[in-house]
C-alpha positions as a printed Julia matrix, in Angstrom:
98×3 Matrix{Float64}:
  -0.06   0.07  -0.01
   1.91   3.1   -1.04
   0.67   6.6    1.12
   1.32   8.86  -2.34
   1.85  12.14  -1.36
   1.71  12.48   2.19
   4.29  15.58   3.42
   5.56  14.65   7.1
   3.84  16.94   9.8
   5.38  19.98  11.29
   5.39  20.52  15.01
   5.31  24.44  16.69
   6.18  25.22  20.14
   2.38  24.71  21.08
  -0.76  27.15  20.6
  -0.18  30.95  21.66
  -3.57  31.8   21.01
  -6.82  29.26  22.16
  -7.83  27.94  19.18
 -11.54  28.67  18.21
 -14.35  26.22  19.99
 -17.7   26.38  21.25
 -16.34  26.91  25.02
 -13.75  29.31  24.29
 -13.94  29.6   28.38
 -13.06  26.05  28.91
 -10.56  26.24  26.48
  -8.57  29.18  27.45
  -9.42  27.63  31.08
  -7.76  24.22  30.28
  -4.34  26.19  28.03
  -4.15  28.4   31.25
  -4.06  25.61  33.51
  -1.44  24.08  31.41
   0.52  27.08  31.21
   0.92  27.39  35.18
   1.58  23.68  35.63
   4.65  23.24  32.81
   5.87  26.49  32.08
   9.03  25.14  30.7
   9.89  23.84  27.18
  11.01  20.34  27.01
  14.74  20.12  27.13
  15.13  17.47  23.74
  19.01  18.68  23.21
  20.95  16.54  25.92
  19.11  12.85  25.61
  16.69  11.77  23.55
  14.48   7.97  24.14
  15.74   5.18  21.87
  19.19   6.71  21.47
  22.25   5.99  23.18
  22.7    8.78  25.43
  26.11   9.75  26.55
  27.19   8.47  29.96
  28.19  11.78  30.69
  25.24  13.94  29.12
  22.48  12.09  31.89
  23.52  13.85  34.81
  22.85  17.35  33.18
  19.65  15.87  31.67
  17.9   14.56  34.6
  17.29  18.27  36.38
  16.38  19.86  32.87
  13.81  16.59  33.17
  12.77  17.41  36.66
  12.43  20.96  36.16
  10.35  20.63  33.04
   7.82  18.02  35.34
   8.11  20.26  38.49
   4.44  21.24  37.97
   2.79  17.99  37.53
   5.19  16.13  40.06
   3.34  19.13  42.41
  -0.25  18.45  41.25
   0.64  14.45  42.44
   2.08  15.3   45.44
  -1.39  17.57  46.48
  -3.49  14.72  45.17
  -2.04  11.45  46.82
  -2.24  13.84  50.08
  -5.81  14.1   49.24
  -6.27  10.54  48.56
  -5.38   9.84  51.89
  -6.24  12.87  53.98
 -10.02  12.93  52.64
 -10.76   9.72  54.11
  -8.96   9.58  56.98
 -10.79  12.94  57.95
 -14.24  11.61  56.7
 -13.96   8.86  59.24
 -12.65  10.9   61.99
 -16.12  12.55  61.57
 -17.74   9.74  61.75
 -16.56   7.78  64.48
 -15.77  11.07  66.67
 -18.74  13.03  66.85
 -17.85  14.94  69.51
């Protein structure tokens, strides 16, 4: 099966403005959250998955990736805190009705 003249997609740095939608408020809120959680760009220069990384490049690459994922790590920590804390507080309210 031949694909013919299928061009390669080009990827940019991301959306600069909110795309047209039937729910512009929701789309703007989602993009605002993503810009808040992940404001830094992905560090692509040091090491790519599937390719051999130079052993000396790996220690400098890890802090860049952690900085890139810091917002998601904070959101995950807050989520895990709520998963543990909310049932515990609910159990205390149910069992200890002072």
